[in-house]
N, C-alpha and C positions, 0 to 999 in steps of 0.2 A: 381436583388434581387427577389426571388420568393415570392408569396403572398399566404397566407393560408386562407381557409375558417374556420369559427368557428367550433371547434371540438364539436360535439354533443353527440357522443356515447362514452362509456368507452374505446373501442378499439381506437377510434380516439384520445382521450385524451392521452392514453398511447403511441400512435405513436408520438404524439407531444412531449411528455416528452423525448422519446428516441431520437428524432431528436435533441433536445436541448443538451442532454448528449453527443451524438456522435459529435456534433459540438464543444462542450467544449473539448472533447478528442482530436479532430483535432487541436485545438488551442494550447493545451499543447504540442503537438508534434513540434510546431514552437516557443514557447515562455515559459518563466517561469510563475508560478502561479501569481506572482505579476503583470504581464503584461496583464492578462486576465481580461477584463472589461465587465460589463454587456451590455454596449452600443455596443461594437464590437461583442459580442456573439449574441445579438439580431439582429444586421445587417446581420451576416453570416447565421443565421438560418432563416431569412426572416420574423421575427415577430417584432412588436413594443415591446419596453422594458416592457410596462405595461402588454402585453400579456404573456411575459416570466414569469412575476411575478405572473400570475395566477397559474403557476405550481410550482414555487419555491419561497421561501421567499426572496432570495437574490442570488448574485453571489456565496457566500460561500455555500449556500444550494445546488446549482447545483453541486459544486465540491465535497461536502460531499456525495451526491447521487452517483456521478461518482466513488468516492473512494470505496464505498460499492460494486458497481458492479465489479470494477477491482479486489478488494480483494477477492470477491467470486470466480471469474474466476481463480485467482492465486491459492487459496487454493484447488479448485477442481483439477487443473492441477497438483500441487505438491503432492496432496493426491494420485493421480494415479501413480506418478513417484516414490515416496519413497519406497513402498513395492517392486518395481522392482530394485531400486538402492541399497537397503540395504539388506545384507544377514541376514535373520531373526534369524539364530542361531549362528551368528558370535560373537566374543568378543565384550563386551559392548563398549570399546573405538573405535573399528573399526566401529560399528554401529553409534556411535555419530559422528564420522568424516564423515561417508557417508551421514548422515542427513545434516550436516553442508555444505558439498560440494554441495549437491543437492539444498538445500534452497538458498544458496548464489548465485549460478549460475543462478537459475531460477528467483530470484529477480532482479539480474543485467540485465536480459533480459526484464524486465518490468519497464522501466524508468519512465513512467507516474505514475504508482502506487507508486514508491519510492518517486517521487517528491511530491505527495499528502500526503504520510505518513510523510514526513519531515516537512510539515506545518499544519498538522492536528490539534494539540492542540493550537499552537500559532496563527493560522490565521483562519482556516476553522470553528472552533467551536465558532467563534465570529460572531456577526451580523446575528444570526439565532435564531428562536424561540425555546422555550423549547420543543415543540411538534416535531420539526424537529430533534433536538438533540436526543430526546428519540427514535424516529424511527431509526435514524442512528445507535445509540448504540445497539439497539435490533438486527437489521439486521447484524451489525458487529459482535456482540457476537455469533450469530448463525453460522456465517462463521468460527469464531475462534473455536467454540465447535466442528464443524465437523473436523477441522484439528487436534485438540487435540486428538480426537479419533484415527486418523491415526497415530499420533506420538506415542501413547501408543501401537499400533500394532507393531511398529518396536523397541520401547523401553518399553517393558512391565514392566520393573523395576520401572517405574514412576506410582504413583497414579494419579487419575484424577486431583487432585489439583496441583500436581507437574507438570504434563504435561501442565495444563492451565497456570501456572506461567511461564514455559519455553516459551510457545507461546507468551504470552504478552510481555515478556522481549525481545524476538527476534524481534517482530514488532517495539518496541521502539528503539532498537539499529539500525535497518534497516533505520528508518527515520533519526536518528541522524547522522549515518555514511554517509548517502547520502549527507547531507549538507556540510560536510567536503570534500567529494570526488568530489563535483561539486561546487567549490567556484566561486565568481564573477570574472570578467576579471582582476581586479586589483590584486587579490590574485594569479591568474594564472600567471600573468606577473611577480610578485615577485618570484614565484616558478621557473619560467623559468630562471630568472636572478641568482637565488641562490637555487639550488635543495636541499640544506641541510635544507631549511625551510619547505619542503613538510611535511604536518601533517600526511598523510596516505600513506607512501611509497608503500604499497602493493595494493593501490587502493581500490575501494569499495568492489568488490567481495572477494578479498583476506582478507581484514580486517574483513568483515562480516563473512566469513567462520571461521576464527580464533576465533572471538567473540562467534559465536554459539557453537563451540566446548567447549569453556571455560564455557559457561552458562550450557550446558548439563552436562558436567563432574562435574562442581561445584555443581549442584543440586543433582547429584548422590552421590558425596562425602559427602555432608551434610546429605543425607538420611542415609548413612552408619554409621555416628557417633552416 
């Protein structure tokens, strides 16, 4: 296990924070959120648990910060992809379907982000300070706002409020569908024994693509009434 000198400069403190976050991301590639412990995180990063707590309130605070980073990277990536993947002057349904296909495929390629989204409200927003939650919310809303602007570029029929509602709804559905598409072993065993029990036959990406299309077209239909 590596040992660290006390971080004295702001650059050193930020490097320490990033080492903790990168270690947490590596753990999530091996195990579910429920198995990520502060003790094991501290051991892997080479710090005493008390030193990790100098930088983050708790295990949940680490994962919230990681969620913000991954979400920011995702929205930057998809914000670059959407204008290229969606025909700007095509029929509105075709544009909505193009958005849905791009978002669902890109989210499916970011399993750690989806895992964290699936436990955001039920797990990660517990055992953290109000200050940590406020910072997380502000940073997250900034990322959402950037993507909302991109969404309006390819679906200018949306007002800013409608695009923001669509973005929030898509994020919520992504987290919810991820839990059903990645059930525990006992559920997978039951599905293997009786495929008729499978809750999402189309899998995560297919179900999310369909859901996003419904959300976008539903908001547009509501607008037209």
